[in-house]
Structure formats: C-alpha cells, structure tokens
C-alpha positions as CSV (number, residue, x, y, z in Angstrom):
1,M,-9.8,13.8,0.1
2,N,-6.3,14.1,1.6
3,S,-5.8,16.6,4.4
4,P,-3.2,19.4,4.1
5,Q,-0.7,17.4,6.1
6,E,-1.1,14.3,4.0
7,K,-0.7,16.4,0.8
8,Q,2.5,17.8,2.2
9,V,3.9,14.3,3.0
10,E,2.7,13.1,-0.4
11,A,4.5,15.9,-2.2
12,M,7.7,15.4,-0.2
13,F,7.9,11.7,-1.1
14,D,6.9,12.2,-4.7
15,G,9.9,14.7,-4.9
16,I,12.5,12.1,-3.7
17,A,11.0,9.0,-5.3
18,S,13.6,8.5,-8.0
19,R,16.5,8.6,-5.4
20,Y,14.7,7.0,-2.5
21,D,16.2,3.5,-2.8
22,L,19.7,4.8,-3.3
23,L,19.4,7.1,-0.3
24,N,18.0,4.3,1.9
25,R,21.1,2.2,1.2
26,L,23.5,5.0,1.6
27,L,22.1,6.5,4.8
28,S,21.6,3.2,6.6
29,M,24.7,1.6,5.2
30,G,22.5,-1.3,4.1
31,V,21.3,-2.1,7.6
32,D,17.7,-1.5,6.7
33,I,17.8,-4.6,4.5
34,R,18.6,-6.7,7.6
35,W,15.7,-5.1,9.5
36,R,13.3,-5.9,6.7
37,R,14.5,-9.5,6.5
38,K,13.6,-9.9,10.2
39,L,10.1,-8.6,9.5
40,V,9.7,-10.9,6.5
41,K,10.8,-14.0,8.5
42,Q,8.3,-13.2,11.3
43,I,5.4,-12.5,9.0
44,L,5.9,-15.6,6.9
45,E,5.9,-17.7,10.1
46,Q,2.1,-17.0,10.1
47,N,1.7,-18.8,6.7
48,P,-0.3,-15.9,5.2
49,N,-1.9,-16.1,1.8
50,S,-2.6,-12.4,1.5
51,I,-0.5,-9.5,3.0
52,L,-1.3,-5.8,3.2
53,D,1.8,-3.5,2.9
54,V,0.9,0.0,4.1
55,A,3.1,2.9,3.1
56,T,4.7,0.5,0.6
57,G,6.9,3.3,-0.9
58,T,8.9,1.8,-3.8
59,A,7.7,-1.7,-2.7
60,D,11.0,-3.0,-1.3
61,L,9.3,-4.9,1.5
62,A,6.5,-6.3,-0.7
63,I,9.1,-7.6,-3.2
64,M,11.2,-9.1,-0.4
65,V,8.2,-11.0,0.9
66,A,7.0,-12.2,-2.5
67,R,10.5,-13.5,-3.4
68,K,10.8,-15.3,-0.1
69,S,7.4,-17.1,-0.5
70,S,6.0,-18.2,-3.8
71,L,2.5,-18.6,-2.3
72,V,1.9,-15.1,-0.8
73,R,0.1,-12.2,-2.6
74,V,0.9,-8.7,-1.5
75,T,-1.2,-5.6,-1.8
76,G,0.7,-2.4,-1.3
77,V,-0.7,1.1,-0.7
78,D,0.9,4.5,-0.5
79,I,-0.2,8.1,-0.8
80,A,2.7,9.1,-3.1
81,E,2.0,8.2,-6.8
82,N,5.7,8.7,-7.9
83,M,6.8,6.2,-5.3
84,I,4.3,3.7,-6.5
85,A,5.4,4.2,-10.1
86,V,9.0,3.3,-9.1
87,G,7.7,0.3,-7.2
88,R,5.6,-1.0,-10.2
89,R,8.7,-0.8,-12.4
90,K,10.7,-2.8,-9.9
91,I,7.9,-5.4,-9.6
92,E,7.5,-5.8,-13.3
93,K,11.3,-6.1,-13.8
94,R,11.3,-9.0,-11.3
95,G,8.4,-10.8,-12.9
96,L,6.2,-10.4,-9.8
97,S,3.3,-8.4,-11.2
98,H,0.9,-11.4,-10.8
99,R,1.5,-11.5,-7.1
100,I,2.1,-7.9,-6.0
101,S,-0.4,-5.1,-6.7
102,L,0.1,-1.4,-5.8
103,Q,-2.4,1.4,-5.5
104,K,-2.6,4.9,-4.2
105,A,-4.5,5.1,-0.9
106,S,-4.4,6.8,2.5
107,A,-3.7,4.6,5.5
108,L,-6.5,6.4,7.3
109,S,-9.1,5.2,4.8
110,L,-8.1,1.9,3.3
111,P,-10.1,0.8,0.2
112,F,-10.6,-2.8,1.3
113,P,-13.3,-4.8,3.0
114,S,-13.1,-5.9,6.7
115,N,-11.4,-9.2,7.5
116,H,-9.7,-9.2,4.1
117,F,-6.0,-9.8,4.8
118,D,-4.1,-12.6,6.7
119,A,-1.3,-10.2,7.8
120,A,-0.2,-6.6,7.5
121,M,3.2,-4.8,7.6
122,V,4.5,-1.2,7.7
123,A,8.1,-0.2,7.2
124,F,9.0,3.3,8.3
125,G,5.6,4.6,7.6
126,V,3.5,4.8,10.7
127,R,5.1,8.0,11.9
128,N,3.9,9.6,8.7
129,F,0.2,8.8,9.5
130,E,-1.6,12.0,10.3
131,N,-3.4,10.1,13.1
132,P,-1.5,6.9,14.0
133,V,-4.4,5.3,16.0
134,T,-6.8,5.9,13.1
135,G,-4.4,4.3,10.7
136,L,-3.8,1.3,13.0
137,K,-7.6,0.9,13.5
138,E,-8.0,0.8,9.7
139,I,-5.3,-1.9,9.4
140,L,-7.0,-3.8,12.2
141,R,-10.3,-3.6,10.4
142,T,-8.9,-5.1,7.2
143,L,-7.2,-8.0,9.0
144,S,-8.8,-11.3,9.6
145,P,-9.3,-12.4,13.2
146,G,-6.0,-13.5,14.5
147,G,-4.1,-11.7,11.8
148,K,-0.8,-10.2,12.7
149,L,0.6,-6.7,12.1
150,L,4.4,-6.1,12.0
151,V,5.9,-2.6,12.0
152,I,9.5,-1.4,11.7
153,E,10.1,2.1,12.9
154,F,13.0,4.3,13.9
155,T,13.7,4.9,17.6
156,N,16.0,7.1,19.5
157,P,18.9,5.1,21.0
158,K,19.1,5.0,24.8
159,G,22.8,4.7,25.3
160,K,24.4,8.0,26.4
161,F,27.4,8.0,24.2
162,F,25.9,6.2,21.2
163,G,22.7,8.2,21.6
164,K,24.5,11.5,21.3
165,L,26.6,10.3,18.4
166,Y,23.6,9.0,16.5
167,A,21.6,12.2,17.3
168,L,24.4,14.2,15.7
169,Y,24.4,12.0,12.6
170,F,20.6,11.9,12.3
171,S,20.1,15.7,12.8
172,R,23.1,17.1,10.9
173,I,24.9,14.6,8.7
174,L,21.9,12.7,7.3
175,P,20.0,15.8,6.1
176,A,23.2,17.1,4.4
177,I,23.7,13.8,2.5
178,G,20.0,13.6,1.7
179,K,20.0,17.1,0.3
180,M,23.1,16.6,-1.8
181,V,21.9,13.3,-3.4
182,S,18.2,14.0,-3.7
183,G,18.2,17.8,-4.1
184,H,15.3,17.8,-1.6
185,G,16.6,19.0,1.7
186,S,13.3,19.4,3.5
187,A,12.6,15.7,3.2
188,Y,15.7,14.8,5.2
189,T,15.1,17.5,7.7
190,Y,11.6,16.1,8.2
191,L,12.9,12.6,8.9
192,P,14.8,13.3,12.1
193,N,12.1,15.6,13.3
194,S,9.4,13.0,12.7
195,V,11.3,10.4,14.6
196,K,11.9,12.7,17.6
197,A,8.2,13.5,17.7
198,F,6.9,9.9,17.3
199,A,5.8,7.6,20.1
200,E,8.3,4.8,20.5
201,R,8.8,1.5,22.3
202,E,6.2,1.2,25.1
203,A,4.3,4.3,24.0
204,F,3.8,2.8,20.5
205,L,2.7,-0.5,22.1
206,Q,0.0,1.6,23.9
207,L,-1.1,3.1,20.6
208,M,-1.5,-0.4,19.2
209,A,-3.6,-1.4,22.2
210,D,-5.7,1.8,21.8
211,A,-6.4,0.8,18.3
212,G,-7.7,-2.6,19.4
213,F,-4.7,-4.9,18.9
214,E,-3.5,-7.4,21.5
215,Q,-0.3,-9.3,22.2
216,Q,1.8,-6.2,21.5
217,Q,5.6,-6.5,21.8
218,Y,8.7,-5.1,20.3
219,T,12.4,-6.0,19.7
220,E,15.1,-3.3,19.5
221,L,17.3,-3.4,16.3
222,S,20.9,-2.3,15.8
223,M,21.6,-0.8,19.3
224,G,18.1,0.8,19.5
225,I,18.1,2.9,16.3
226,A,15.0,1.0,15.2
227,A,12.4,-1.4,16.6
228,L,10.3,-4.2,15.2
229,Y,6.8,-4.2,16.7
230,S,4.2,-6.9,16.4
231,A,0.6,-7.3,17.5
232,S,-2.5,-9.4,16.6
233,K,-6.1,-8.8,15.9
234,P,-8.2,-10.5,18.6
235,M,-9.7,-13.8,17.4
236,D,-13.2,-12.8,18.6
237,E,-13.2,-9.5,16.7
238,K,-15.0,-9.2,13.4
C-alpha cells in the first residue's frame, strides 16, 4: 500500500499527465532530450537485453532506448496511472508494444525477481522516492551482477551569476508557466522545492554507495543544471 507521501506524488503527476510532455519541452527548451540521449548512449554501451525504467512517466526514455536498439526490451514502472496511460498510447502509436511494457508500481517495492534486468535507468524520478536509499536498493536487487544503473537528476548550478539567474527562473518563472499551461500550480512549486532538498553530486554518489552500488560517478550537464550519474552492481553480489 502506498504511503501518504507516495499518494500525494501520485495524485500530483496524475493531474498533469496530459500536459507533461509539452511542459517538459517548453520548460527545458528541449535540452532534456539531449540529456536523455546521453543516458541512452551510455546504457546501450552495456549491450543489455532487458532494461528497467523506474519512474518511467510517459515513457519518453523507454521509447528513446527502444528506437535506438531493436534488440532491447524495456519494462517501465511508475506510481501514476494517468502517466502510464499516456505512455502506453505513445508506445502503441510507435509500434513498440511488443518491446516496451508499462505497469504501475512503487520504486520502493518493485514486483520483479532478483537479478532480473541487465540495466536500469531513472530520469528525474529519484528525488520523488519517499526513501531514495530504499528505492536504490530495490533497483540493485533486480539487477544482474555487473548490471549498470544510470540516473539523470536536476542539480543546483554552482556558478554565482548563472546560479542566481537559474534559481530565479526555477523558483519563480517555471512555476508560473507550469501553472498557466497545466492548471496545476502545486506540481511546479513542488519541482524546485524537491530539487533544493535532494542530495546531489557527491552526496548522491554516497546514497548509491549506501545502497550497495560500486563504481559511482557523475557528469554535470548544461552548466550544472542536471547531472548524469552511473553505478554498477558488484559482480559478486547475488
């Protein structure tokens, strides 16, 4: 059963599902597509047959991976049913239903056996986990030994001038645009607040280590407004 916090996040994303993709493109000016492409390139270097996409949302990342490689199968999970419904329509429209499957599930209790997937990915979803380490441990459990996890997440830019400018955009302008387009102002107030509160850079690498991953590293994206993290399941772990 979902906790009150998970139910709140679920309701929020269900409320913006129909406008979610449009808002992502508008609010990031399309740069989020470049970030996802970097993740896709890295995850396919592992030659995986099966990939778990946690917090899949409307399945943008799952679709991108499946279109890039005709061999891979992707299983996406999300707690918001309306987001999954949008994702399923997109998958069917692109003729990818035989290689991408979506289901409702919490990242804290994944409905898959241990050592099941070759790789896993999360795009802008880890900060929504009620307990990030628990979610990361669940992902670790479902990965085969040596399996790789790749995560994209927002960060706070370090540069003094750009950092202040971006903070203004993120805390004032973004919520206003989000409310105007989606009619759901609280979702886009939640976004900057969740980014400010979330562990980032070295702190997130430590969370990955605490969950049992090894070889943790990250690369900053677009002047530090996001980061691409990677880590692996130890080969000797079952």
